Steps between C-alpha positions, in 0.01 A plus 500: 500500500188513710252221429122534537297238695152350451293708258739796495694615192790734443478736199706771340327794334580611146670841498285788388582660168728805495294662225120490478321382184448863402874566517499689834790433739373352829700616804595253777264673745201408283592134447315222681571128500321330215219247560668281234734258678734210451437213745842425648417229752195315625408313817399133496132571560281297734291184461182704460656765286778366272726757338398566142759772425857430390821692526574686177142573410400860425184617675301802615457572873247697700660838558629577852504136609802325635781558741786686327860415581842541344759232446835567329377844393192364324140566611263205541149445645379195695121454475226242499457321171145634482643849440588390144193566292622389157801335334637529150 
């Protein structure tokens, strides 16, 4: 598996719901990646900016940030740790 460096993290987005809260079926063409993510791997940080996030945490990312890539059929994003705006 790819490993992020410095202040980079690797995340996996939660899958969007198949049915909306109102009970309407959402087609694949209307689905976007969620901004709710699971942090899969983290870099070591730097002396000036130690890494505060940990693998396994659930967080919320700024939409449309990160470099998307696929590994073993799964979609991941690599991004700067500053793209995570909140954690649960």
